[in-house]
Backbone atoms as SQL, in Angstrom:
CREATE TABLE atoms (id INTEGER PRIMARY KEY, chain TEXT, resi INTEGER, resn TEXT, atom TEXT, x REAL, y REAL, z REAL);
INSERT INTO atoms VALUES
  (1, 'A', 1, 'MET', 'N', 0.935, -0.979, 0.194),
  (2, 'A', 1, 'MET', 'CA', 0.016, -0.012, -0.131),
  (3, 'A', 1, 'MET', 'C', 0.990, 1.398, -0.054),
  (4, 'A', 2, 'THR', 'N', 0.468, 2.411, -1.100),
  (5, 'A', 2, 'THR', 'CA', 0.848, 3.408, -1.131),
  (6, 'A', 2, 'THR', 'C', 0.283, 4.839, -0.612),
  (7, 'A', 3, 'LEU', 'N', 0.945, 5.327, 0.588),
  (8, 'A', 3, 'LEU', 'CA', -0.207, 6.736, 0.988),
  (9, 'A', 3, 'LEU', 'C', 0.893, 7.932, 0.737),
  (10, 'A', 4, 'TYR', 'N', -0.144, 8.393, -0.373),
  (11, 'A', 4, 'TYR', 'CA', 0.423, 9.930, -0.573),
  (12, 'A', 4, 'TYR', 'C', -0.343, 11.093, 0.495),
  (13, 'A', 5, 'THR', 'N', 0.448, 11.216, 1.240),
  (14, 'A', 5, 'THR', 'CA', 0.143, 12.271, 2.202),
  (15, 'A', 5, 'THR', 'C', 1.284, 13.114, 2.911),
  (16, 'A', 6, 'ILE', 'N', 0.592, 14.378, 3.287),
  (17, 'A', 6, 'ILE', 'CA', 1.511, 15.214, 4.332),
  (18, 'A', 6, 'ILE', 'C', 1.655, 15.041, 5.769),
  (19, 'A', 7, 'VAL', 'N', 0.694, 13.525, 6.101),
  (20, 'A', 7, 'VAL', 'CA', 0.621, 13.616, 7.561),
  (21, 'A', 7, 'VAL', 'C', 1.889, 12.620, 7.822),
  (22, 'A', 8, 'PRO', 'N', 2.563, 12.931, 8.588),
  (23, 'A', 8, 'PRO', 'CA', 3.541, 11.775, 9.510),
  (24, 'A', 8, 'PRO', 'C', 3.301, 10.400, 9.650),
  (25, 'A', 9, 'ASP', 'N', 4.114, 9.767, 9.353),
  (26, 'A', 9, 'ASP', 'CA', 3.801, 8.173, 9.418),
  (27, 'A', 9, 'ASP', 'C', 3.585, 8.170, 11.027),
  (28, 'A', 10, 'GLU', 'N', 3.653, 8.740, 11.915),
  (29, 'A', 10, 'GLU', 'CA', 3.432, 8.664, 13.619),
  (30, 'A', 10, 'GLU', 'C', 1.992, 8.969, 13.744),
  (31, 'A', 11, 'ILE', 'N', 1.444, 9.859, 13.063),
  (32, 'A', 11, 'ILE', 'CA', 0.072, 10.016, 13.351),
  (33, 'A', 11, 'ILE', 'C', -0.549, 8.852, 12.741),
  (34, 'A', 12, 'ILE', 'N', -0.573, 8.507, 11.023),
  (35, 'A', 12, 'ILE', 'CA', -0.816, 7.401, 10.314),
  (36, 'A', 12, 'ILE', 'C', -0.679, 5.619, 11.129),
  (37, 'A', 13, 'PHE', 'N', 0.137, 5.641, 11.913),
  (38, 'A', 13, 'PHE', 'CA', 0.876, 4.315, 12.651),
  (39, 'A', 13, 'PHE', 'C', 1.025, 4.698, 14.222),
  (40, 'A', 14, 'PRO', 'N', -0.135, 5.169, 15.255),
  (41, 'A', 14, 'PRO', 'CA', 0.339, 5.803, 16.043),
  (42, 'A', 14, 'PRO', 'C', 0.985, 4.640, 17.194),
  (43, 'A', 15, 'HIS', 'N', 0.585, 3.362, 16.713),
  (44, 'A', 15, 'HIS', 'CA', 1.346, 2.033, 17.790),
  (45, 'A', 15, 'HIS', 'C', 3.048, 2.061, 17.891),
  (46, 'A', 16, 'HIS', 'N', 3.424, 2.821, 16.800),
  (47, 'A', 16, 'HIS', 'CA', 5.318, 3.079, 16.512),
  (48, 'A', 16, 'HIS', 'C', 5.653, 3.623, 17.553),
  (49, 'A', 17, 'HIS', 'N', 4.606, 4.926, 17.406),
  (50, 'A', 17, 'HIS', 'CA', 5.308, 6.218, 18.157),
  (51, 'A', 17, 'HIS', 'C', 4.418, 6.501, 19.356),
  (52, 'A', 18, 'ASP', 'N', 5.179, 6.438, 20.770),
  (53, 'A', 18, 'ASP', 'CA', 4.378, 7.117, 22.090),
  (54, 'A', 18, 'ASP', 'C', 4.317, 8.505, 21.914),
  (55, 'A', 19, 'LYS', 'N', 5.161, 9.338, 21.198),
  (56, 'A', 19, 'LYS', 'CA', 5.644, 10.463, 21.137),
  (57, 'A', 19, 'LYS', 'C', 4.161, 11.205, 20.889),
  (58, 'A', 20, 'ILE', 'N', 3.215, 10.803, 19.838),
  (59, 'A', 20, 'ILE', 'CA', 2.088, 11.114, 19.269),
  (60, 'A', 20, 'ILE', 'C', 0.525, 11.311, 20.282),
  (61, 'A', 21, 'ALA', 'N', 1.056, 10.346, 21.379),
  (62, 'A', 21, 'ALA', 'CA', 0.068, 10.684, 22.500),
  (63, 'A', 21, 'ALA', 'C', 0.215, 11.838, 23.014),
  (64, 'A', 22, 'HIS', 'N', 1.005, 12.713, 23.030),
  (65, 'A', 22, 'HIS', 'CA', 0.987, 13.656, 24.119),
  (66, 'A', 22, 'HIS', 'C', 0.399, 14.889, 23.074),
  (67, 'A', 23, 'MET', 'N', 0.179, 14.715, 21.728),
  (68, 'A', 23, 'MET', 'CA', 0.210, 15.974, 20.669),
  (69, 'A', 23, 'MET', 'C', -1.107, 16.072, 20.501),
  (70, 'A', 24, 'ILE', 'N', -1.502, 17.445, 20.551),
  (71, 'A', 24, 'ILE', 'CA', -2.712, 18.036, 20.237),
  (72, 'A', 24, 'ILE', 'C', -2.649, 18.909, 19.068),
  (73, 'A', 25, 'GLU', 'N', -3.894, 18.310, 18.155),
  (74, 'A', 25, 'GLU', 'CA', -3.930, 19.284, 16.920),
  (75, 'A', 25, 'GLU', 'C', -4.772, 20.709, 17.487),
  (76, 'A', 26, 'MET', 'N', -4.349, 21.668, 17.230),
  (77, 'A', 26, 'MET', 'CA', -5.157, 23.150, 17.388),
  (78, 'A', 26, 'MET', 'C', -4.453, 23.881, 16.310),
  (79, 'A', 27, 'LYS', 'N', -5.741, 25.053, 16.340),
  (80, 'A', 27, 'LYS', 'CA', -5.173, 26.209, 15.264),
  (81, 'A', 27, 'LYS', 'C', -4.669, 27.141, 15.971),
  (82, 'A', 28, 'VAL', 'N', -3.273, 28.016, 15.298),
  (83, 'A', 28, 'VAL', 'CA', -3.089, 28.534, 16.021),
  (84, 'A', 28, 'VAL', 'C', -2.600, 30.063, 15.173),
  (85, 'A', 29, 'ASN', 'N', -3.631, 31.152, 15.136),
  (86, 'A', 29, 'ASN', 'CA', -3.636, 31.828, 14.133),
  (87, 'A', 29, 'ASN', 'C', -4.033, 31.791, 12.908),
  (88, 'A', 30, 'GLY', 'N', -5.131, 30.770, 12.641),
  (89, 'A', 30, 'GLY', 'CA', -5.137, 30.549, 11.559),
  (90, 'A', 30, 'GLY', 'C', -4.460, 29.041, 10.728),
  (91, 'A', 31, 'VAL', 'N', -4.033, 28.802, 11.337),
  (92, 'A', 31, 'VAL', 'CA', -2.876, 27.364, 11.228),
  (93, 'A', 31, 'VAL', 'C', -3.310, 26.235, 11.694),
  (94, 'A', 32, 'HIS', 'N', -3.606, 25.463, 11.281),
  (95, 'A', 32, 'HIS', 'CA', -3.360, 23.860, 11.787),
  (96, 'A', 32, 'HIS', 'C', -1.992, 23.248, 12.185),
  (97, 'A', 33, 'VAL', 'N', -1.930, 23.563, 13.547),
  (98, 'A', 33, 'VAL', 'CA', -0.397, 22.702, 13.849),
  (99, 'A', 33, 'VAL', 'C', -0.737, 21.683, 15.077),
  (100, 'A', 34, 'MET', 'N', 0.686, 21.126, 14.952),
  (101, 'A', 34, 'MET', 'CA', 0.556, 19.796, 16.357),
  (102, 'A', 34, 'MET', 'C', 1.311, 20.296, 17.354),
  (103, 'A', 35, 'VAL', 'N', 0.548, 20.521, 18.824),
  (104, 'A', 35, 'VAL', 'CA', 1.410, 20.791, 19.696),
  (105, 'A', 35, 'VAL', 'C', 1.594, 19.666, 20.668),
  (106, 'A', 36, 'GLU', 'N', 2.653, 20.334, 21.786),
  (107, 'A', 36, 'GLU', 'CA', 2.915, 19.691, 22.857),
  (108, 'A', 36, 'GLU', 'C', 2.467, 20.444, 24.417),
  (109, 'A', 37, 'HIS', 'N', 1.960, 19.801, 25.017),
  (110, 'A', 37, 'HIS', 'CA', 1.555, 20.840, 26.148),
  (111, 'A', 37, 'HIS', 'C', 2.483, 20.886, 27.494),
  (112, 'A', 38, 'GLU', 'N', 2.642, 22.288, 27.491),
  (113, 'A', 38, 'GLU', 'CA', 4.043, 22.571, 27.949),
  (114, 'A', 38, 'GLU', 'C', 3.810, 22.824, 29.671),
  (115, 'A', 39, 'GLY', 'N', 2.578, 22.797, 30.094),
  (116, 'A', 39, 'GLY', 'CA', 2.524, 22.736, 31.377),
  (117, 'A', 39, 'GLY', 'C', 1.188, 24.726, 31.254),
  (118, 'A', 40, 'GLY', 'N', 0.378, 24.907, 32.308),
  (119, 'A', 40, 'GLY', 'CA', -0.658, 25.827, 32.031),
  (120, 'A', 40, 'GLY', 'C', -1.146, 26.068, 31.318),
  (121, 'A', 41, 'SER', 'N', -1.208, 26.905, 30.486),
  (122, 'A', 41, 'SER', 'CA', -1.865, 27.469, 29.332),
  (123, 'A', 41, 'SER', 'C', -1.238, 27.601, 27.963),
  (124, 'A', 42, 'SER', 'N', 0.299, 26.917, 28.166),
  (125, 'A', 42, 'SER', 'CA', 1.326, 26.854, 27.079),
  (126, 'A', 42, 'SER', 'C', 1.474, 25.608, 26.543),
  (127, 'A', 43, 'PHE', 'N', 1.770, 25.567, 25.105),
  (128, 'A', 43, 'PHE', 'CA', 1.718, 24.722, 24.390),
  (129, 'A', 43, 'PHE', 'C', 2.924, 25.267, 23.358),
  (130, 'A', 44, 'ARG', 'N', 3.812, 23.780, 22.814),
  (131, 'A', 44, 'ARG', 'CA', 4.933, 24.333, 22.524),
  (132, 'A', 44, 'ARG', 'C', 4.545, 23.867, 20.553),
  (133, 'A', 45, 'ILE', 'N', 4.634, 24.371, 19.684),
  (134, 'A', 45, 'ILE', 'CA', 4.438, 23.671, 18.107),
  (135, 'A', 45, 'ILE', 'C', 5.191, 22.692, 18.018),
  (136, 'A', 46, 'ASP', 'N', 5.200, 21.508, 17.583),
  (137, 'A', 46, 'ASP', 'CA', 5.840, 20.712, 16.761),
  (138, 'A', 46, 'ASP', 'C', 5.975, 20.834, 15.740),
  (139, 'A', 47, 'ARG', 'N', 4.782, 20.782, 14.259),
  (140, 'A', 47, 'ARG', 'CA', 4.768, 21.086, 13.453),
  (141, 'A', 47, 'ARG', 'C', 3.355, 21.160, 13.135),
  (142, 'A', 48, 'ILE', 'N', 3.900, 22.208, 11.659),
  (143, 'A', 48, 'ILE', 'CA', 3.000, 22.537, 11.279),
  (144, 'A', 48, 'ILE', 'C', 2.210, 21.568, 10.220),
  (145, 'A', 49, 'VAL', 'N', 0.544, 21.451, 10.198),
  (146, 'A', 49, 'VAL', 'CA', 0.004, 20.674, 9.220),
  (147, 'A', 49, 'VAL', 'C', -1.015, 21.115, 8.710),
  (148, 'A', 50, 'SER', 'N', -0.538, 21.639, 7.159),
  (149, 'A', 50, 'SER', 'CA', -1.278, 22.404, 6.708),
  (150, 'A', 50, 'SER', 'C', -0.641, 22.358, 5.096),
  (151, 'A', 51, 'THR', 'N', -2.015, 22.454, 4.283),
  (152, 'A', 51, 'THR', 'CA', -1.493, 22.047, 2.570),
  (153, 'A', 51, 'THR', 'C', -0.786, 23.907, 2.004),
  (154, 'A', 52, 'ASN', 'N', -0.940, 24.623, 2.844),
  (155, 'A', 52, 'ASN', 'CA', -1.087, 25.898, 2.000),
  (156, 'A', 52, 'ASN', 'C', 0.445, 26.280, 2.612),
  (157, 'A', 53, 'PRO', 'N', 1.063, 26.596, 1.380),
  (158, 'A', 53, 'PRO', 'CA', 2.592, 27.171, 1.517),
  (159, 'A', 53, 'PRO', 'C', 3.017, 28.229, 2.469),
  (160, 'A', 54, 'GLU', 'N', 1.536, 29.432, 2.777),
  (161, 'A', 54, 'GLU', 'CA', 1.990, 31.043, 3.174),
  (162, 'A', 54, 'GLU', 'C', 2.385, 29.955, 4.465),
  (163, 'A', 55, 'ASP', 'N', 1.330, 29.415, 5.022),
  (164, 'A', 55, 'ASP', 'CA', 1.167, 29.028, 6.283),
  (165, 'A', 55, 'ASP', 'C', 2.548, 28.515, 6.847),
  (166, 'A', 56, 'TYR', 'N', 3.662, 28.253, 5.802),
  (167, 'A', 56, 'TYR', 'CA', 4.877, 28.121, 6.676),
  (168, 'A', 56, 'TYR', 'C', 6.075, 28.694, 6.966),
  (169, 'A', 57, 'MET', 'N', 5.445, 29.987, 6.220),
  (170, 'A', 57, 'MET', 'CA', 6.425, 31.155, 6.176),
  (171, 'A', 57, 'MET', 'C', 5.791, 32.311, 7.215),
  (172, 'A', 58, 'LYS', 'N', 5.145, 31.932, 8.154),
  (173, 'A', 58, 'LYS', 'CA', 4.698, 32.666, 9.209),
  (174, 'A', 58, 'LYS', 'C', 5.815, 32.732, 10.044),
  (175, 'A', 59, 'ALA', 'N', 5.658, 33.840, 10.618),
  (176, 'A', 59, 'ALA', 'CA', 7.018, 33.476, 11.506),
  (177, 'A', 59, 'ALA', 'C', 6.890, 33.408, 13.238),
  (178, 'A', 60, 'ASN', 'N', 5.631, 33.807, 13.356),
  (179, 'A', 60, 'ASN', 'CA', 4.920, 33.450, 14.745),
  (180, 'A', 60, 'ASN', 'C', 4.246, 31.882, 14.597),
  (181, 'A', 61, 'VAL', 'N', 4.521, 31.113, 13.451),
  (182, 'A', 61, 'VAL', 'CA', 3.557, 29.720, 13.646),
  (183, 'A', 61, 'VAL', 'C', 4.615, 28.864, 13.245),
  (184, 'A', 62, 'GLN', 'N', 5.785, 28.746, 13.895),
  (185, 'A', 62, 'GLN', 'CA', 6.594, 27.735, 13.107),
  (186, 'A', 62, 'GLN', 'C', 7.043, 26.680, 14.494),
  (187, 'A', 63, 'PRO', 'N', 7.672, 25.589, 14.187),
  (188, 'A', 63, 'PRO', 'CA', 8.249, 24.601, 15.347),
  (189, 'A', 63, 'PRO', 'C', 9.273, 25.247, 16.096),
  (190, 'A', 64, 'GLY', 'N', 8.717, 24.998, 17.681),
  (191, 'A', 64, 'GLY', 'CA', 9.264, 25.348, 18.985),
  (192, 'A', 64, 'GLY', 'C', 9.034, 26.397, 19.317),
  (193, 'A', 65, 'GLU', 'N', 8.386, 27.545, 18.853),
  (194, 'A', 65, 'GLU', 'CA', 7.558, 28.804, 19.066),
  (195, 'A', 65, 'GLU', 'C', 6.543, 27.646, 20.278),
  (196, 'A', 66, 'VAL', 'N', 6.284, 28.660, 21.416),
  (197, 'A', 66, 'VAL', 'CA', 5.486, 28.553, 22.395),
  (198, 'A', 66, 'VAL', 'C', 4.331, 29.539, 22.444),
  (199, 'A', 67, 'VAL', 'N', 3.159, 28.906, 22.402),
  (200, 'A', 67, 'VAL', 'CA', 1.811, 29.782, 22.195),
  (201, 'A', 67, 'VAL', 'C', 1.035, 29.394, 23.663),
  (202, 'A', 68, 'ASN', 'N', 0.510, 30.802, 23.999),
  (203, 'A', 68, 'ASN', 'CA', -0.398, 30.363, 24.973),
  (204, 'A', 68, 'ASN', 'C', -1.792, 30.241, 24.427),
  (205, 'A', 69, 'VAL', 'N', -2.724, 29.219, 24.835),
  (206, 'A', 69, 'VAL', 'CA', -3.753, 28.809, 24.449),
  (207, 'A', 69, 'VAL', 'C', -4.792, 29.971, 24.458),
  (208, 'A', 70, 'PHE', 'N', -5.061, 30.587, 25.361),
  (209, 'A', 70, 'PHE', 'CA', -5.689, 31.605, 25.355),
  (210, 'A', 70, 'PHE', 'C', -5.730, 32.559, 24.490),
  (211, 'A', 71, 'GLU', 'N', -4.447, 33.068, 24.439),
  (212, 'A', 71, 'GLU', 'CA', -4.094, 34.078, 23.232),
  (213, 'A', 71, 'GLU', 'C', -4.274, 33.710, 21.646),
  (214, 'A', 72, 'SER', 'N', -4.196, 32.437, 21.866),
  (215, 'A', 72, 'SER', 'CA', -4.403, 31.417, 20.063),
  (216, 'A', 72, 'SER', 'C', -6.026, 31.634, 20.115),
  (217, 'A', 73, 'LEU', 'N', -6.784, 31.515, 20.988),
  (218, 'A', 73, 'LEU', 'CA', -8.100, 31.238, 20.856),
  (219, 'A', 73, 'LEU', 'C', -8.718, 32.467, 20.278),
  (220, 'A', 74, 'SER', 'N', -8.623, 33.670, 20.830),
  (221, 'A', 74, 'SER', 'CA', -8.597, 35.084, 20.874),
  (222, 'A', 74, 'SER', 'C', -8.660, 35.584, 19.136),
  (223, 'A', 75, 'ASN', 'N', -7.387, 34.923, 18.599),
  (224, 'A', 75, 'ASN', 'CA', -7.003, 35.254, 16.998),
  (225, 'A', 75, 'ASN', 'C', -7.792, 34.523, 16.323);
């Protein structure tokens, strides 16, 4: 079977990877991202999950950035 997808294999086959169990998909500044909880209302962006090339150029939505969930909900 061949899968042509932007979705990483650890999402498609989660039993192979424990890390995906701690990931949450959310929208930050209009961009779908996978985040990991850092504590409180802070989340660290792990990866961008988008088919729009412009989303990868946004400086405030990059892997490694820490976002406050309350700030991202208001945008």
